[in-house]
N, C-alpha and C positions, 0 to 999 in steps of 0.2 A: 795879616789883617785883610778883611774883605775890602774891595774897592767900593766905597759908598756912592761913587758917582759913575758906576759902570754904564757904558753906552748901550748895553744890551743885557737882558736878563741872563743870557747864555754866558756872559762874562763873569757871572757870579757863581758858576759851577765850580766846585772844588774849594780848597783852602778852608775846609771845615775844622772846627776845634778838636783838639785832643784833650779830653777832660779827665780828671781823677774821679774815682768812685769812692768817696770818703766813707760812706756808711756800709755799702755792700762789700767794700774792700777792707773794712776795718779788721785789724789783727793779722793781716797777711804778712808774710816775711818780705814781700816785694810789692812795689806799687802796682796798682791795677788801673790802667788808663784806657779810656774809651774814645775811639775815633767816631765822631758824631756825624755820620753820613746822612742821617735823617734831616739834617739842616741844610742840605742842598735845596735849590729853589723848587725842584720837582718832588722833594720829600724823600729822596733815596740816593744810594750810591750809584744807581743805574743812570743818573744824569750824566755821569762822566763818560760812560761807554756810548750812550745815545749820541752825544755831541761828537765823540771821536769817530764813530761809525759813519755818521752823515758827512763829517768833514772829509774823511777818506774817500767816500763815494763821490763827493763833488770833485775832489782833486784828481781822481782817476777817470772821471767822465762817465761813471756808471749811472749817474742820475742827472737829469736836466731839469730846469725850472718847470714847476707844475707836476712833477712826478708823483706817483703814488707809492708810498712805502708800506710794507707789510711785515709784521713781526709776530712770532709765537711768544707770548709773554704771560707771566704770572701777574702782571700788572705794573710793576715798577719800571721795567724797561719801556713799556708802552707809555707810561707817564712822561719819562724823559724824552722819548721820541716825539710825543705830542707837543712838548714845549719847543723842541727844535723845529718840528714841522710847521708849527704856527709862526715861528720867527722867520723861517726861510721860505714859506709859501708852498709847502708840500701837503699832499693828502696822506692820511695814515689809516691803515686797517690793522686792528689788533685781534689776534685769535687767542682766546683764553679758555682753559678748562673750567668746567662748571664748579669745581670746588673752591675757586677763588672768590673772594668776597664781593658782594653786591656793591659795596662802597667803591671798589676799584672800577667797576663798570660805569657807575654814575660819574665818577671823576673823569674818566677817559672820554665819555660822551660829551661832558661839559666842555672839554678842551677841543672838541671837534672831531675826535676819532670815531671811526666806525668800529663797533665791537661785535665779534662773532664768537659765540660760546659753544664749546664742543663738549662731548662726554669725557669723563675722567678715564680715558682709554690708555692702555699701555703703548709704549713706543713702537711696537710692531703692528699696531692696529691702524688702519688708514684713517680712523676717526680721531686719532691722537692730535692734539693741537699743533704740534710741530709739523706733522704730515699734512694737515689741512692747510697750514700757511704755505708750505712748500708747493703744494699742488695749485693753490690759487695764484701764487706768484708766477708759476710756469704757464698757467692757463690764460692769465689776463695781462701778462707783461708787466706786473708790478715788481718793484725792487725789494727782494727779501733781505732785510738787514741782518738776519741770521746771527743773533747774539751768541748762540751756542758754539759756533764754529768760526766766526769772523775774527781774524787776528787783531783787528783794531781794538777788540775788547780787552784782552790782557795787556796789550801795549799801553792802553790808557792808564792802567794801574801801575805798570812798570815806570811810566814817565811822570805820573802825578801822585797817586795815592801813596806809593812807597816812599818817594823822596819827601813828601809832606810829613809823614810819620817820623822819619829819621830826623828831620829838622825840628820837629816839635817836641820830641821825647825828652831832650835835655840830658840824655845819658844812655847807657846800654839798654838794649831790649833783649830779653831772654826768649820771649815767645810772641808770636803773632797768631791770633785766633780769629777764625771767620768761618761762616757756613759757605756752602757752594751750591749755587743753582746752575749757572753756566760754568763756574770754576774760574772765571776771568780774574776775579779779585785775588784769590789765593795764588794763582799762577803768576800774575803780574807783580804782585808784591814780593813773592818769592824770588823772582828773577832780579828785582832791584836789590833785595837784601843779600842775595848770594854774592853780589859785588861789594856792597857797602857795609853789611853787617852779617858776615857769614856764620856767626855762632848762633844767630837767632833761629829758633825752631818754628816751623810752620805747622799749625795745628788746625785740623778740620773739625768743626762742630757739626755733627750730622744728626738729623732726626731719626729716631727708631722707626724702621720701615724703609729707610733708604739703604741701598747696597754699598754706598761709597766708603763708609768707615771700614767695613770688612775688607774692601779692596786695598785700602791703605795698610791694614794690619797683616793680611795674609796673601794678597794678590788674587783672592777669589771673591766673587760677588757675595754679599750678605743676602739674607732673606728679604725679598721684596714684599712690602706690606703697606697698608694705608696709614697715613698720619695727617694731622690737622694743620700743623704749622705750614705756612705758605712760603714759596719762593726759594726754598733750599731743599737739598736731597734729590735723589734720582734713582731710577731703576736701571740706569746704564751710565757709564762714565761719559760725560759730554766732551767733545773734542777739545774745548778750551781748558779743561782741567788736566794739568800735567801732574799726575799722582806721584811721580818720582821726586817731585819737589816738596812733598808733604811728609813730615816726619812722624806725625802722631794723629790719631783720630779719637774723638770722644762721642759716644752715642748718648743722646738726650731724649727722654720721652716727652710727649706733649705736655703732660701736667707740670713737669719741671720747667719747661720753656715758658708756659703761660704764667705760672706762679712768679717766676723771676721777672717777667715783663711787668707784671703789676708792681713788683718791688721797685723796679727802675722808675716807674711812674711816681709812686708815693714816697720813696725814700731818697731818690736822686733828682726828681723833677725832670726826667728824661722821657718825653712822650714818644716812645718807639714801638715798633711792631713785634710780633711774636718771635720772629727769627733772631731778634736781638737778645731775647731771653735765652734762646738756645745757645748762642755764642757766649753769653756771660756765664751760664752754668758751666760750660766747658772751660772757660778761662779761669774760673774759681778753682776748679780741680787742678789745673796746671799750676796756678799761683800757690796753692796750699802745699804742693810738693816741692816748691822752690826753696832755696837757701838764701838767707840775707846776703845781699851783694850780687845776686845772680843777674839783676837787671829787671826792668819793668816787664809786665805782661800787658800787651796791647790787644784789645778786643774791638772788632769793628761792629758798629751798630748800623745795620743796613737801611732801615726805613722808618717812616713815621707811623704813629698810631692811628691817624685819621682814616686810613684805608681799611681798618678792621673794626670800626665802632659798632657795626651791626652784628658782629660775631658774639656767640654766647659767652665765650671766655673773657671777652672785653667788657662785659656788663658789670656795673658796680655791685658790690656784694650787699650793701646795706641800704637803708631808706635814704631818700634824697635829703 
């Protein structure tokens, strides 16, 4: 249970509910459980890593009071860092690719972050958002929080997300399903489960157009293409994604992701973002192939719907 008298907003990060999906999961041979990370105070799973990264930077002396932090972000890690920066007295610069929603830019600026928007350039292009953030950090002496390679990222999930799920599930877990942006969630949860629930299979939910699913399946990159779902998938394996710990990958097209997201809204009352739809589509495939008694399938819902409200896919279909 959350601490209702937390001395700081940051103390409310984590301990999110693990909820059943009674309608979407109806008729399945195993329970389908959703880890509701969109209920973190900053609206996403990335609150966990934002706090862990800043805590580690403070402990190691890499940042001092009044420092400027910089991150290449699809938006969610930026939101988490903005909360931490506001609470701890740091400045924050967020570098985002232009495909990310306007809603995220507005929210970040409202929290006091400076937002730099870059073209949707590949990782080997100097205009890519990660390369721009890295260059600005070196040029101006800002602290690069580096979510894609910072070991504090998967460690946060190994120490918090994984144990929480194991404690909440109330029984065996046959599979854990999540997307991968930095890969920290899958890697950290996998490390935890390998010790405490070694039979649980780690499943990557990957958008069509990302190369990661094919890397899991064959060890070779898939076809790199465009996709609309935000915050997951990549044209290259990020350093924090330990693919050897992933047992299975499911490719999900944008239309499937967004249709399922709308179902999560209307059928389950879960106001989540598009990548949650991706993960649930993949989780349903895994659950349908399960046998009774195999154990629950747990799917992670990474973020909240409010950062996508301007997107065409998120608009209501009928009259007001």
